[in-house]
C-alpha positions in Angstrom: -15.2 12.8 -21.8 -13.9 9.6 -20.3 -14.8 6.4 -22.0 -16.1 3.2 -20.3 -12.7 1.7 -21.0 -11.0 4.5 -19.2 -13.1 3.8 -16.1 -12.5 0.0 -16.4 -8.8 0.6 -16.3 -8.8 3.3 -13.7 -10.8 1.2 -11.3 -8.4 -1.7 -11.5 -4.9 -1.3 -9.9 -3.4 -4.0 -12.1 -4.8 -2.6 -15.3 -3.7 0.8 -14.3 -0.1 -0.5 -13.6 -0.1 -2.1 -17.1 -1.3 1.1 -18.7 1.4 3.1 -17.0 4.0 0.7 -18.2 2.7 0.8 -21.8 2.9 4.6 -21.6 6.5 4.5 -20.4 5.4 6.0 -17.1 7.5 4.7 -14.2 5.7 2.4 -11.9 6.4 0.1 -9.0 7.3 -3.5 -10.0 4.2 -5.7 -9.6 2.9 -9.2 -10.3 -0.5 -10.9 -10.2 0.6 -14.6 -10.1 -1.5 -16.1 -7.3 0.3 -19.5 -6.8 4.0 -18.6 -6.9 5.2 -16.9 -3.8 8.8 -17.9 -4.5 8.7 -16.1 -7.9 7.2 -13.0 -6.4 9.7 -13.0 -3.6 12.5 -13.4 -6.0 11.3 -10.5 -8.3 9.8 -8.2 -5.6 11.6 -9.0 -2.4 10.1 -9.7 1.0 8.2 -8.2 2.5 6.0 -7.3 -0.4 2.8 -5.3 -0.5 -0.5 -7.2 -1.2 -3.2 -5.1 -2.8 -6.7 -6.1 -3.9 -7.1 -4.9 -7.5 -10.5 -3.2 -7.2 -10.4 -1.2 -4.0 -9.6 2.4 -3.3 -7.0 4.1 -1.1 -5.3 1.6 1.2 -8.3 -0.7 1.7 -7.2 -4.3 2.0 -3.5 -3.7 1.6 -1.2 -5.9 3.7 2.4 -6.7 4.1 3.3 -10.2 3.1 6.4 -11.7 4.8 5.9 -15.4 4.1 4.3 -18.0 1.8 1.6 -18.9 4.2 0.3 -15.3 4.4 0.6 -15.0 0.6 -1.4 -18.1 -0.1 -4.0 -17.3 2.5 -4.6 -13.8 1.0 -4.5 -15.2 -2.6 -7.2 -17.7 -1.7 -9.3 -15.0 0.1 -9.2 -12.6 -2.8 -9.2 -15.4 -5.5 -7.4 -13.9 -8.5 -8.4 -10.3 -7.7 -5.1 -9.0 -6.3 -1.6 -7.9 -7.1 1.6 -7.8 -5.2 4.2 -5.0 -5.4 7.7 -4.3 -4.3 7.7 -2.5 -1.0 8.8 1.1 -1.5 9.6 3.4 1.4 8.7 2.8 5.0 5.5 2.4 7.1 5.9 6.2 8.0 5.8 7.2 4.3 2.9 7.4 1.8 3.4 7.9 -1.9 0.8 9.6 -4.0 0.8 9.3 -7.8 -1.3 11.4 -10.1 -1.8 10.9 -13.9 -3.7 13.5 -16.0 -4.7 12.8 -19.6 -4.4 15.8 -21.9 -7.0 14.5 -24.4 -4.5 14.0 -27.2 -2.9 10.7 -26.0 -0.3 12.6 -23.9 -0.3 12.5 -20.2 1.3 14.5 -17.3 2.2 12.6 -14.2 3.9 13.2 -10.9 4.8 11.3 -7.7 5.2 12.7 -4.3 6.3 11.1 -1.0 
């Protein structure tokens, strides 16, 4: 049975990313710093992918190519977003699944 904490993490892209990292499951480099485009650009590269934290599928995702767009989106979504390194191309979609085994172990897989 899933706990309320499980659902809280699973419904937040940033908390999910942190949980993957803690579990030593490979994940895409990500940041949540809303005011520092230069830092994000240095760590993630440009363009980077903007994602609202609490949406599903690709809802609200946008490419960020410059500081003006970054700050506009950061303001629009307040502190409820993350940015990630862009992986692949516009023609590719990556799907990641993680399944808990009930004993603190997990099975995961990624597929382009």
